[in-house]
A tleap script that builds the chain and sets N, CA, C and O, in Angstrom:
source leaprc.protein.ff14SB
mol = sequence {
  NMET SER GLN ARG PHE LEU LEU PHE PHE LEU
  LEU VAL ILE PRO ALA LEU SER SER ALA GLN
  LYS PHE PRO PHE GLU PHE TRP HIE ASP GLY
  LYS ILE ILE LEU GLU SER GLY ASP THR LEU
  LYS GLY LEU VAL LYS TYR ASN MET GLN GLU
  ASP LEU VAL GLN LEU GLN THR ASP ARG THR
  VAL GLU THR TYR THR SER ARG LYS VAL LEU
  PHE PHE GLU ILE PHE ASP VAL THR VAL LYS
  ARG TYR ARG GLN PHE TYR SER LEU PRO TYR
  ALA VAL THR GLY GLN TYR ARG ALA PRO VAL
  PHE PHE GLU LEU LEU GLU GLU GLY LYS MET
  THR ILE PRO LEU PHE ILE ILE MET ALA PRO
  ILE PRO GLY LEU CYS CTRP
}
set mol.1.N position { 49.693 -9.391 -105.116 }
set mol.1.CA position { 49.308 -10.720 -105.538 }
set mol.1.C position { 48.795 -11.550 -104.374 }
set mol.1.O position { 47.782 -12.237 -104.503 }
set mol.2.N position { 49.479 -11.495 -103.240 }
set mol.2.CA position { 49.064 -12.290 -102.091 }
set mol.2.C position { 47.726 -11.807 -101.530 }
set mol.2.O position { 46.982 -12.596 -100.948 }
set mol.3.N position { 47.413 -10.520 -101.697 }
set mol.3.CA position { 46.114 -10.007 -101.238 }
set mol.3.C position { 44.984 -10.569 -102.095 }
set mol.3.O position { 43.915 -10.886 -101.574 }
set mol.4.N position { 45.205 -10.697 -103.395 }
set mol.4.CA position { 44.193 -11.294 -104.277 }
set mol.4.C position { 43.971 -12.758 -103.927 }
set mol.4.O position { 42.840 -13.242 -103.901 }
set mol.5.N position { 45.053 -13.440 -103.663 }
set mol.5.CA position { 44.980 -14.846 -103.294 }
set mol.5.C position { 44.178 -15.023 -102.000 }
set mol.5.O position { 43.317 -15.897 -101.906 }
set mol.6.N position { 44.472 -14.190 -101.017 }
set mol.6.CA position { 43.756 -14.224 -99.744 }
set mol.6.C position { 42.287 -13.873 -99.936 }
set mol.6.O position { 41.419 -14.516 -99.347 }
set mol.7.N position { 41.997 -12.866 -100.750 }
set mol.7.CA position { 40.618 -12.473 -101.033 }
set mol.7.C position { 39.860 -13.606 -101.714 }
set mol.7.O position { 38.691 -13.845 -101.411 }
set mol.8.N position { 40.520 -14.298 -102.627 }
set mol.8.CA position { 39.919 -15.445 -103.312 }
set mol.8.C position { 39.491 -16.503 -102.293 }
set mol.8.O position { 38.359 -16.983 -102.338 }
set mol.9.N position { 40.382 -16.863 -101.387 }
set mol.9.CA position { 40.072 -17.883 -100.389 }
set mol.9.C position { 38.987 -17.441 -99.425 }
set mol.9.O position { 38.161 -18.252 -99.007 }
set mol.10.N position { 38.979 -16.181 -99.071 }
set mol.10.CA position { 37.970 -15.697 -98.130 }
set mol.10.C position { 36.573 -15.631 -98.741 }
set mol.10.O position { 35.584 -15.768 -98.021 }
set mol.11.N position { 36.473 -15.425 -100.049 }
set mol.11.CA position { 35.170 -15.289 -100.701 }
set mol.11.C position { 34.687 -16.557 -101.393 }
set mol.11.O position { 33.508 -16.897 -101.299 }
set mol.12.N position { 35.558 -17.246 -102.071 }
set mol.12.CA position { 35.142 -18.369 -102.906 }
set mol.12.C position { 35.048 -19.681 -102.130 }
set mol.12.O position { 34.066 -20.407 -102.285 }
set mol.13.N position { 36.014 -19.995 -101.324 }
set mol.13.CA position { 36.038 -21.279 -100.625 }
set mol.13.C position { 34.825 -21.457 -99.698 }
set mol.13.O position { 34.218 -22.527 -99.729 }
set mol.14.N position { 34.438 -20.470 -98.878 }
set mol.14.CA position { 33.229 -20.673 -98.063 }
set mol.14.C position { 31.975 -20.901 -98.902 }
set mol.14.O position { 31.097 -21.666 -98.502 }
set mol.15.N position { 31.882 -20.258 -100.045 }
set mol.15.CA position { 30.720 -20.449 -100.924 }
set mol.15.C position { 30.686 -21.863 -101.472 }
set mol.15.O position { 29.613 -22.459 -101.570 }
set mol.16.N position { 31.824 -22.407 -101.827 }
set mol.16.CA position { 31.877 -23.774 -102.344 }
set mol.16.C position { 31.563 -24.806 -101.275 }
set mol.16.O position { 30.851 -25.776 -101.534 }
set mol.17.N position { 32.090 -24.601 -100.081 }
set mol.17.CA position { 31.861 -25.578 -99.018 }
set mol.17.C position { 30.422 -25.550 -98.516 }
set mol.17.O position { 29.919 -26.577 -98.062 }
set mol.18.N position { 29.752 -24.415 -98.584 }
set mol.18.CA position { 28.357 -24.356 -98.136 }
set mol.18.C position { 27.417 -24.979 -99.154 }
set mol.18.O position { 26.271 -25.287 -98.826 }
set mol.19.N position { 27.881 -25.170 -100.385 }
set mol.19.CA position { 27.040 -25.760 -101.421 }
set mol.19.C position { 26.950 -27.273 -101.288 }
set mol.19.O position { 26.052 -27.876 -101.875 }
set mol.20.N position { 27.841 -27.905 -100.544 }
set mol.20.CA position { 27.824 -29.356 -100.397 }
set mol.20.C position { 26.679 -29.770 -99.486 }
set mol.20.O position { 26.522 -29.241 -98.386 }
set mol.21.N position { 25.885 -30.720 -99.955 }
set mol.21.CA position { 24.763 -31.239 -99.170 }
set mol.21.C position { 24.974 -32.721 -98.935 }
set mol.21.O position { 25.476 -33.430 -99.807 }
set mol.22.N position { 24.591 -33.185 -97.760 }
set mol.22.CA position { 24.707 -34.581 -97.396 }
set mol.22.C position { 23.327 -35.224 -97.422 }
set mol.22.O position { 22.329 -34.523 -97.250 }
set mol.23.N position { 23.236 -36.553 -97.633 }
set mol.23.CA position { 21.931 -37.212 -97.737 }
set mol.23.C position { 21.012 -36.992 -96.532 }
set mol.23.O position { 19.793 -36.937 -96.695 }
set mol.24.N position { 21.575 -36.865 -95.325 }
set mol.24.CA position { 20.718 -36.699 -94.147 }
set mol.24.C position { 20.095 -35.301 -94.070 }
set mol.24.O position { 19.260 -35.049 -93.201 }
set mol.25.N position { 20.487 -34.397 -94.961 }
set mol.25.CA position { 19.913 -33.055 -94.981 }
set mol.25.C position { 18.685 -32.958 -95.883 }
set mol.25.O position { 18.012 -31.928 -95.901 }
set mol.26.N position { 18.389 -34.020 -96.629 }
set mol.26.CA position { 17.271 -34.035 -97.567 }
set mol.26.C position { 16.104 -34.850 -97.039 }
set mol.26.O position { 16.266 -35.713 -96.177 }
set mol.27.N position { 14.928 -34.560 -97.571 }
set mol.27.CA position { 13.757 -35.410 -97.383 }
set mol.27.C position { 13.756 -36.408 -98.534 }
set mol.27.O position { 13.912 -36.022 -99.692 }
set mol.28.N position { 13.581 -37.689 -98.219 }
set mol.28.CA position { 13.605 -38.758 -99.217 }
set mol.28.C position { 12.258 -39.483 -99.218 }
set mol.28.O position { 11.617 -39.607 -98.175 }
set mol.29.N position { 11.833 -39.958 -100.385 }
set mol.29.CA position { 10.683 -40.856 -100.422 }
set mol.29.C position { 11.076 -42.124 -99.687 }
set mol.29.O position { 12.161 -42.665 -99.900 }
set mol.30.N position { 10.186 -42.596 -98.816 }
set mol.30.CA position { 10.543 -43.797 -98.072 }
set mol.30.C position { 9.422 -44.326 -97.220 }
set mol.30.O position { 8.277 -43.881 -97.294 }
set mol.31.N position { 9.794 -45.299 -96.402 }
set mol.31.CA position { 8.830 -45.907 -95.479 }
set mol.31.C position { 9.523 -46.250 -94.173 }
set mol.31.O position { 10.734 -46.466 -94.119 }
set mol.32.N position { 8.708 -46.295 -93.118 }
set mol.32.CA position { 9.185 -46.626 -91.779 }
set mol.32.C position { 8.310 -47.749 -91.246 }
set mol.32.O position { 7.084 -47.685 -91.339 }
set mol.33.N position { 8.936 -48.774 -90.689 }
set mol.33.CA position { 8.185 -49.842 -90.032 }
set mol.33.C position { 8.440 -49.712 -88.536 }
set mol.33.O position { 9.572 -49.813 -88.064 }
set mol.34.N position { 7.359 -49.487 -87.814 }
set mol.34.CA position { 7.457 -49.276 -86.372 }
set mol.34.C position { 7.499 -50.599 -85.622 }
set mol.34.O position { 7.178 -51.652 -86.173 }
set mol.35.N position { 7.898 -50.529 -84.360 }
set mol.35.CA position { 7.933 -51.688 -83.476 }
set mol.35.C position { 6.558 -52.342 -83.359 }
set mol.35.O position { 6.458 -53.556 -83.176 }
set mol.36.N position { 5.506 -51.543 -83.465 }
set mol.36.CA position { 4.136 -52.045 -83.359 }
set mol.36.C position { 3.700 -52.818 -84.605 }
set mol.36.O position { 2.657 -53.471 -84.595 }
set mol.37.N position { 4.504 -52.746 -85.692 }
set mol.37.CA position { 4.168 -53.428 -86.935 }
set mol.37.C position { 3.550 -52.514 -87.973 }
set mol.37.O position { 3.368 -52.916 -89.122 }
set mol.38.N position { 3.223 -51.281 -87.584 }
set mol.38.CA position { 2.642 -50.321 -88.529 }
set mol.38.C position { 3.684 -49.894 -89.558 }
set mol.38.O position { 4.855 -49.706 -89.229 }
set mol.39.N position { 3.244 -49.742 -90.810 }
set mol.39.CA position { 4.104 -49.242 -91.881 }
set mol.39.C position { 3.637 -47.850 -92.266 }
set mol.39.O position { 2.469 -47.651 -92.600 }
set mol.40.N position { 4.546 -46.889 -92.220 }
set mol.40.CA position { 4.242 -45.497 -92.532 }
set mol.40.C position { 5.014 -45.099 -93.779 }
set mol.40.O position { 6.206 -45.388 -93.886 }
set mol.41.N position { 4.345 -44.435 -94.731 }
set mol.41.CA position { 4.995 -44.005 -95.970 }
set mol.41.C position { 4.894 -42.499 -96.115 }
set mol.41.O position { 3.909 -41.888 -95.701 }
set mol.42.N position { 5.914 -41.910 -96.703 }
set mol.42.CA position { 5.943 -40.472 -96.922 }
set mol.42.C position { 7.367 -40.019 -97.166 }
set mol.42.O position { 8.205 -40.788 -97.638 }
set mol.43.N position { 7.632 -38.775 -96.842 }
set mol.43.CA position { 8.988 -38.242 -96.953 }
set mol.43.C position { 9.721 -38.512 -95.644 }
set mol.43.O position { 9.209 -38.228 -94.562 }
set mol.44.N position { 10.922 -39.061 -95.759 }
set mol.44.CA position { 11.688 -39.489 -94.582 }
set mol.44.C position { 13.006 -38.722 -94.538 }
set mol.44.O position { 13.671 -38.520 -95.554 }
set mol.45.N position { 13.360 -38.303 -93.319 }
set mol.45.CA position { 14.642 -37.637 -93.063 }
set mol.45.C position { 15.233 -38.309 -91.829 }
set mol.45.O position { 14.512 -38.597 -90.874 }
set mol.46.N position { 16.545 -38.561 -91.842 }
set mol.46.CA position { 17.142 -39.272 -90.711 }
set mol.46.C position { 18.298 -38.488 -90.110 }
set mol.46.O position { 18.911 -37.643 -90.763 }
set mol.47.N position { 18.581 -38.796 -88.837 }
set mol.47.CA position { 19.690 -38.188 -88.114 }
set mol.47.C position { 20.414 -39.312 -87.387 }
set mol.47.O position { 19.962 -39.770 -86.337 }
set mol.48.N position { 21.533 -39.756 -87.940 }
set mol.48.CA position { 22.272 -40.885 -87.363 }
set mol.48.C position { 22.951 -40.511 -86.046 }
set mol.48.O position { 23.159 -41.375 -85.194 }
set mol.49.N position { 23.294 -39.252 -85.870 }
set mol.49.CA position { 23.935 -38.830 -84.623 }
set mol.49.C position { 22.996 -38.986 -83.439 }
set mol.49.O position { 23.410 -39.416 -82.362 }
set mol.50.N position { 21.747 -38.640 -83.637 }
set mol.50.CA position { 20.769 -38.676 -82.541 }
set mol.50.C position { 19.892 -39.918 -82.592 }
set mol.50.O position { 19.036 -40.096 -81.725 }
set mol.51.N position { 20.084 -40.786 -83.589 }
set mol.51.CA position { 19.240 -41.974 -83.787 }
set mol.51.C position { 17.774 -41.600 -83.869 }
set mol.51.O position { 16.930 -42.154 -83.164 }
set mol.52.N position { 17.485 -40.640 -84.753 }
set mol.52.CA position { 16.119 -40.179 -84.985 }
set mol.52.C position { 15.777 -40.309 -86.462 }
set mol.52.O position { 16.643 -40.203 -87.331 }
set mol.53.N position { 14.499 -40.540 -86.726 }
set mol.53.CA position { 14.001 -40.539 -88.090 }
set mol.53.C position { 12.695 -39.752 -88.085 }
set mol.53.O position { 11.873 -39.897 -87.180 }
set mol.54.N position { 12.514 -38.915 -89.112 }
set mol.54.CA position { 11.314 -38.088 -89.202 }
set mol.54.C position { 10.507 -38.497 -90.418 }
set mol.54.O position { 11.058 -38.876 -91.451 }
set mol.55.N position { 9.189 -38.414 -90.278 }
set mol.55.CA position { 8.275 -38.726 -91.363 }
set mol.55.C position { 7.391 -37.521 -91.611 }
set mol.55.O position { 6.744 -37.014 -90.695 }
set mol.56.N position { 7.367 -37.063 -92.857 }
set mol.56.CA position { 6.515 -35.937 -93.239 }
set mol.56.C position { 5.385 -36.474 -94.112 }
set mol.56.O position { 5.618 -37.055 -95.172 }
set mol.57.N position { 4.150 -36.263 -93.638 }
set mol.57.CA position { 2.967 -36.636 -94.413 }
set mol.57.C position { 2.040 -35.436 -94.419 }
set mol.57.O position { 1.785 -34.842 -93.372 }
set mol.58.N position { 1.539 -35.079 -95.579 }
set mol.58.CA position { 0.673 -33.908 -95.735 }
set mol.58.C position { 1.321 -32.697 -95.070 }
set mol.58.O position { 2.316 -32.168 -95.564 }
set mol.59.N position { 0.754 -32.264 -93.948 }
set mol.59.CA position { 1.285 -31.057 -93.276 }
set mol.59.C position { 1.893 -31.357 -91.909 }
set mol.59.O position { 2.202 -30.435 -91.154 }
set mol.60.N position { 2.064 -32.633 -91.586 }
set mol.60.CA position { 2.599 -32.978 -90.274 }
set mol.60.C position { 3.975 -33.628 -90.398 }
set mol.60.O position { 4.282 -34.283 -91.393 }
set mol.61.N position { 4.792 -33.433 -89.370 }
set mol.61.CA position { 6.092 -34.076 -89.270 }
set mol.61.C position { 6.116 -34.806 -87.933 }
set mol.61.O position { 5.900 -34.209 -86.878 }
set mol.62.N position { 6.383 -36.107 -87.997 }
set mol.62.CA position { 6.481 -36.914 -86.778 }
set mol.62.C position { 7.910 -37.415 -86.643 }
set mol.62.O position { 8.555 -37.756 -87.634 }
set mol.63.N position { 8.400 -37.457 -85.410 }
set mol.63.CA position { 9.761 -37.898 -85.130 }
set mol.63.C position { 9.722 -39.179 -84.318 }
set mol.63.O position { 8.959 -39.293 -83.359 }
set mol.64.N position { 10.556 -40.151 -84.708 }
set mol.64.CA position { 10.627 -41.435 -84.019 }
set mol.64.C position { 12.068 -41.725 -83.628 }
set mol.64.O position { 12.999 -41.398 -84.364 }
set mol.65.N position { 12.242 -42.338 -82.469 }
set mol.65.CA position { 13.570 -42.747 -82.018 }
set mol.65.C position { 13.847 -44.166 -82.494 }
set mol.65.O position { 12.947 -44.853 -82.978 }
set mol.66.N position { 15.081 -44.596 -82.357 }
set mol.66.CA position { 15.455 -45.957 -82.745 }
set mol.66.C position { 14.777 -47.004 -81.860 }
set mol.66.O position { 14.745 -48.182 -82.218 }
set mol.67.N position { 14.237 -46.595 -80.719 }
set mol.67.CA position { 13.507 -47.528 -79.844 }
set mol.67.C position { 12.134 -47.877 -80.409 }
set mol.67.O position { 11.607 -48.953 -80.127 }
set mol.68.N position { 11.554 -46.989 -81.196 }
set mol.68.CA position { 10.210 -47.196 -81.750 }
set mol.68.C position { 10.215 -47.737 -83.173 }
set mol.68.O position { 9.180 -48.178 -83.672 }
set mol.69.N position { 11.379 -47.708 -83.836 }
set mol.69.CA position { 11.471 -48.086 -85.247 }
set mol.69.C position { 12.215 -49.412 -85.374 }
set mol.69.O position { 13.265 -49.596 -84.758 }
set mol.70.N position { 11.677 -50.337 -86.169 }
set mol.70.CA position { 12.390 -51.572 -86.485 }
set mol.70.C position { 13.267 -51.398 -87.716 }
set mol.70.O position { 14.381 -51.917 -87.777 }
set mol.71.N position { 12.744 -50.651 -88.710 }
set mol.71.CA position { 13.374 -50.579 -90.018 }
set mol.71.C position { 12.890 -49.335 -90.737 }
set mol.71.O position { 11.733 -48.946 -90.578 }
set mol.72.N position { 13.751 -48.701 -91.525 }
set mol.72.CA position { 13.272 -47.694 -92.463 }
set mol.72.C position { 14.086 -47.766 -93.740 }
set mol.72.O position { 15.251 -48.164 -93.743 }
set mol.73.N position { 13.434 -47.369 -94.827 }
set mol.73.CA position { 14.048 -47.423 -96.150 }
set mol.73.C position { 13.786 -46.108 -96.858 }
set mol.73.O position { 12.694 -45.545 -96.767 }
set mol.74.N position { 14.802 -45.621 -97.567 }
set mol.74.CA position { 14.660 -44.379 -98.328 }
set mol.74.C position { 15.180 -44.605 -99.735 }
set mol.74.O position { 15.996 -45.497 -99.969 }
set mol.75.N position { 14.706 -43.795 -100.673 }
set mol.75.CA position { 15.340 -43.730 -101.986 }
set mol.75.C position { 16.196 -42.474 -101.978 }
set mol.75.O position { 15.678 -41.357 -101.960 }
set mol.76.N position { 17.498 -42.665 -101.991 }
set mol.76.CA position { 18.458 -41.567 -101.914 }
set mol.76.C position { 18.753 -41.069 -103.327 }
set mol.76.O position { 19.432 -41.745 -104.100 }
set mol.77.N position { 18.242 -39.887 -103.658 }
set mol.77.CA position { 18.437 -39.340 -105.008 }
set mol.77.C position { 19.887 -38.926 -105.255 }
set mol.77.O position { 20.304 -38.813 -106.408 }
set mol.78.N position { 20.661 -38.698 -104.191 }
set mol.78.CA position { 22.059 -38.288 -104.375 }
set mol.78.C position { 22.902 -39.434 -104.927 }
set mol.78.O position { 23.888 -39.189 -105.622 }
set mol.79.N position { 22.533 -40.684 -104.630 }
set mol.79.CA position { 23.263 -41.846 -105.155 }
set mol.79.C position { 22.373 -42.731 -106.039 }
set mol.79.O position { 22.825 -43.744 -106.572 }
set mol.80.N position { 21.112 -42.336 -106.183 }
set mol.80.CA position { 20.144 -43.024 -107.049 }
set mol.80.C position { 19.982 -44.497 -106.699 }
set mol.80.O position { 20.071 -45.365 -107.568 }
set mol.81.N position { 19.740 -44.775 -105.410 }
set mol.81.CA position { 19.493 -46.153 -104.983 }
set mol.81.C position { 18.734 -46.158 -103.662 }
set mol.81.O position { 18.686 -45.158 -102.945 }
set mol.82.N position { 18.141 -47.315 -103.362 }
set mol.82.CA position { 17.464 -47.491 -102.086 }
set mol.82.C position { 18.490 -47.762 -101.002 }
set mol.82.O position { 19.484 -48.452 -101.228 }
set mol.83.N position { 18.237 -47.211 -99.822 }
set mol.83.CA position { 19.094 -47.443 -98.657 }
set mol.83.C position { 18.211 -47.942 -97.524 }
set mol.83.O position { 17.126 -47.411 -97.289 }
set mol.84.N position { 18.688 -48.971 -96.821 }
set mol.84.CA position { 17.919 -49.589 -95.745 }
set mol.84.C position { 18.662 -49.454 -94.423 }
set mol.84.O position { 19.879 -49.617 -94.349 }
set mol.85.N position { 17.883 -49.149 -93.373 }
set mol.85.CA position { 18.435 -48.964 -92.032 }
set mol.85.C position { 17.645 -49.814 -91.046 }
set mol.85.O position { 16.416 -49.860 -91.100 }
set mol.86.N position { 18.357 -50.485 -90.144 }
set mol.86.CA position { 17.739 -51.322 -89.122 }
set mol.86.C position { 18.087 -50.773 -87.747 }
set mol.86.O position { 19.164 -50.214 -87.539 }
set mol.87.N position { 17.169 -50.940 -86.822 }
set mol.87.CA position { 17.418 -50.586 -85.429 }
set mol.87.C position { 17.851 -51.863 -84.716 }
set mol.87.O position { 17.067 -52.802 -84.574 }
set mol.88.N position { 19.110 -51.890 -84.267 }
set mol.88.CA position { 19.669 -53.077 -83.625 }
set mol.88.C position { 20.258 -52.706 -82.268 }
set mol.88.O position { 20.767 -51.599 -82.092 }
set mol.89.N position { 20.190 -53.639 -81.300 }
set mol.89.CA position { 20.781 -53.347 -79.981 }
set mol.89.C position { 22.301 -53.253 -80.077 }
set mol.89.O position { 22.949 -54.055 -80.750 }
set mol.90.N position { 22.849 -52.262 -79.394 }
set mol.90.CA position { 24.281 -52.020 -79.420 }
set mol.90.C position { 24.724 -51.572 -78.036 }
set mol.90.O position { 24.091 -50.710 -77.425 }
set mol.91.N position { 25.806 -52.152 -77.543 }
set mol.91.CA position { 26.327 -51.803 -76.217 }
set mol.91.C position { 27.148 -50.522 -76.328 }
set mol.91.O position { 28.329 -50.559 -76.676 }
set mol.92.N position { 26.521 -49.401 -76.033 }
set mol.92.CA position { 27.195 -48.106 -76.116 }
set mol.92.C position { 28.182 -47.949 -74.976 }
set mol.92.O position { 29.327 -47.553 -75.194 }
set mol.93.N position { 27.752 -48.253 -73.771 }
set mol.93.CA position { 28.628 -48.187 -72.610 }
set mol.93.C position { 28.401 -49.422 -71.742 }
set mol.93.O position { 27.270 -49.717 -71.355 }
set mol.94.N position { 29.464 -50.128 -71.444 }
set mol.94.CA position { 29.381 -51.290 -70.563 }
set mol.94.C position { 28.463 -52.371 -71.106 }
set mol.94.O position { 28.503 -52.708 -72.290 }
set mol.95.N position { 27.624 -52.915 -70.208 }
set mol.95.CA position { 26.717 -54.009 -70.558 }
set mol.95.C position { 25.383 -53.519 -71.101 }
set mol.95.O position { 24.630 -54.305 -71.676 }
set mol.96.N position { 25.075 -52.228 -70.930 }
set mol.96.CA position { 23.771 -51.690 -71.347 }
set mol.96.C position { 23.693 -51.616 -72.861 }
set mol.96.O position { 24.547 -51.017 -73.514 }
set mol.97.N position { 22.648 -52.239 -73.413 }
set mol.97.CA position { 22.454 -52.253 -74.864 }
set mol.97.C position { 21.230 -51.418 -75.206 }
set mol.97.O position { 20.160 -51.596 -74.624 }
set mol.98.N position { 21.398 -50.511 -76.151 }
set mol.98.CA position { 20.301 -49.650 -76.593 }
set mol.98.C position { 20.179 -49.755 -78.112 }
set mol.98.O position { 21.179 -49.968 -78.797 }
set mol.99.N position { 18.967 -49.609 -78.645 }
set mol.99.CA position { 18.795 -49.650 -80.100 }
set mol.99.C position { 19.499 -48.475 -80.784 }
set mol.99.O position { 19.411 -47.332 -80.337 }
set mol.100.N position { 20.192 -48.784 -81.872 }
set mol.100.CA position { 20.941 -47.806 -82.651 }
set mol.100.C position { 20.678 -48.123 -84.120 }
set mol.100.O position { 20.538 -49.291 -84.483 }
set mol.101.N position { 20.609 -47.098 -84.969 }
set mol.101.CA position { 20.395 -47.320 -86.397 }
set mol.101.C position { 21.689 -47.764 -87.075 }
set mol.101.O position { 22.746 -47.161 -86.888 }
set mol.102.N position { 21.581 -48.836 -87.869 }
set mol.102.CA position { 22.662 -49.338 -88.700 }
set mol.102.C position { 22.170 -49.347 -90.138 }
set mol.102.O position { 21.015 -49.687 -90.397 }
set mol.103.N position { 23.027 -48.980 -91.065 }
set mol.103.CA position { 22.678 -49.060 -92.477 }
set mol.103.C position { 23.128 -50.399 -93.025 }
set mol.103.O position { 24.251 -50.835 -92.771 }
set mol.104.N position { 22.256 -51.051 -93.776 }
set mol.104.CA position { 22.599 -52.303 -94.424 }
set mol.104.C position { 23.408 -51.990 -95.676 }
set mol.104.O position { 22.908 -51.352 -96.602 }
set mol.105.N position { 24.667 -52.442 -95.700 }
set mol.105.CA position { 25.534 -52.166 -96.841 }
set mol.105.C position { 25.444 -53.250 -97.906 }
set mol.105.O position { 25.414 -52.954 -99.100 }
set mol.106.N position { 25.401 -54.485 -97.479 }
set mol.106.CA position { 25.359 -55.606 -98.420 }
set mol.106.C position { 24.597 -56.743 -97.774 }
set mol.106.O position { 24.775 -57.028 -96.590 }
set mol.107.N position { 23.748 -57.393 -98.554 }
set mol.107.CA position { 22.963 -58.499 -98.044 }
set mol.107.C position { 23.316 -59.742 -98.837 }
set mol.107.O position { 23.405 -59.692 -100.064 }
set mol.108.N position { 23.518 -60.848 -98.157 }
set mol.108.CA position { 23.877 -62.100 -98.813 }
set mol.108.C position { 24.216 -63.129 -97.757 }
set mol.108.O position { 23.588 -63.173 -96.699 }
set mol.109.N position { 25.223 -63.966 -98.044 }
set mol.109.CA position { 25.639 -64.959 -97.058 }
set mol.109.C position { 26.161 -64.280 -95.793 }
set mol.109.O position { 25.975 -64.775 -94.681 }
set mol.110.N position { 26.817 -63.139 -95.988 }
set mol.110.CA position { 27.283 -62.356 -94.848 }
set mol.110.C position { 26.680 -60.959 -94.980 }
set mol.110.O position { 26.914 -60.270 -95.973 }
set mol.111.N position { 25.912 -60.546 -93.990 }
set mol.111.CA position { 25.284 -59.232 -94.014 }
set mol.111.C position { 26.168 -58.260 -93.248 }
set mol.111.O position { 26.609 -58.555 -92.137 }
set mol.112.N position { 26.427 -57.098 -93.846 }
set mol.112.CA position { 27.322 -56.114 -93.248 }
set mol.112.C position { 26.542 -54.852 -92.900 }
set mol.112.O position { 26.183 -54.087 -93.795 }
set mol.113.N position { 26.271 -54.620 -91.608 }
set mol.113.CA position { 25.644 -53.352 -91.236 }
set mol.113.C position { 26.713 -52.288 -91.023 }
set mol.113.O position { 27.840 -52.600 -90.640 }
set mol.114.N position { 26.358 -51.042 -91.269 }
set mol.114.CA position { 27.274 -49.926 -91.075 }
set mol.114.C position { 26.797 -49.089 -89.905 }
set mol.114.O position { 25.636 -48.683 -89.852 }
set mol.115.N position { 27.683 -48.837 -88.982 }
set mol.115.CA position { 27.395 -47.965 -87.855 }
set mol.115.C position { 28.428 -46.863 -87.893 }
set mol.115.O position { 29.629 -47.130 -87.846 }
set mol.116.N position { 27.973 -45.631 -87.976 }
set mol.116.CA position { 28.889 -44.495 -88.068 }
set mol.116.C position { 29.038 -43.879 -86.685 }
set mol.116.O position { 28.057 -43.456 -86.074 }
set mol.117.N position { 30.258 -43.832 -86.202 }
set mol.117.CA position { 30.535 -43.198 -84.914 }
set mol.117.C position { 30.863 -41.745 -85.189 }
set mol.117.O position { 31.871 -41.436 -85.824 }
set mol.118.N position { 30.001 -40.848 -84.706 }
set mol.118.CA position { 30.181 -39.426 -84.960 }
set mol.118.C position { 30.979 -38.739 -83.857 }
set mol.118.O position { 31.503 -37.642 -84.052 }
set mol.119.N position { 31.069 -39.387 -82.700 }
set mol.119.CA position { 31.809 -38.806 -81.580 }
set mol.119.C position { 32.475 -39.947 -80.827 }
set mol.119.O position { 31.979 -41.074 -80.855 }
set mol.120.N position { 33.595 -39.676 -80.150 }
set mol.120.CA position { 34.250 -40.748 -79.408 }
set mol.120.C position { 33.353 -41.276 -78.288 }
set mol.120.O position { 32.659 -40.516 -77.613 }
set mol.121.N position { 33.384 -42.589 -78.112 }
set mol.121.CA position { 32.613 -43.223 -77.047 }
set mol.121.C position { 33.597 -43.643 -75.971 }
set mol.121.O position { 34.548 -44.374 -76.248 }
set mol.122.N position { 33.372 -43.174 -74.715 }
set mol.122.CA position { 34.301 -43.519 -73.640 }
set mol.122.C position { 34.413 -45.047 -73.480 }
set mol.122.O position { 33.407 -45.756 -73.511 }
set mol.123.N position { 35.637 -45.538 -73.312 }
set mol.123.CA position { 35.875 -46.951 -73.081 }
set mol.123.C position { 35.988 -47.775 -74.349 }
set mol.123.O position { 36.260 -48.973 -74.275 }
set mol.124.N position { 35.786 -47.166 -75.515 }
set mol.124.CA position { 35.900 -47.900 -76.772 }
set mol.124.C position { 37.348 -47.832 -77.242 }
set mol.124.O position { 37.878 -46.744 -77.466 }
set mol.125.N position { 37.985 -48.978 -77.392 }
set mol.125.CA position { 39.391 -49.031 -77.797 }
set mol.125.C position { 39.497 -49.261 -79.286 }
set mol.125.O position { 38.697 -50.001 -79.858 }
set mol.126.N position { 40.465 -48.642 -79.916 }
set mol.126.CA position { 40.681 -48.811 -81.358 }
set mol.126.C position { 41.843 -49.695 -81.583 }
set mol.126.O position { 42.198 -49.968 -82.730 }
savepdb mol mol.pdb
quit
């Protein structure tokens, strides 16, 4: 009995966990507004860990850093809604501030941006 149980976990569980997809793994319809003021439309894919956003148009894929992008918006089919991201200065270490992507969670009298920390940042206290 325990061998069947072990066999079940070794075969079925990895298959189930590999089937899970996250929004950043998909290409989404969207637009990117660059620092220069240009608006680019096409399929958009983002990487919050590296602060990168990619735009696919026709047969080309272009990659932009948070330093070159002011704003990007996608339609996320996994949650069936538009999601907006802004590039805002953030002090990662000490006094040095660098642009980082934040997701806009709610807009109103108080705007709440979301910043996801994927790895510990030295000197950041909890």
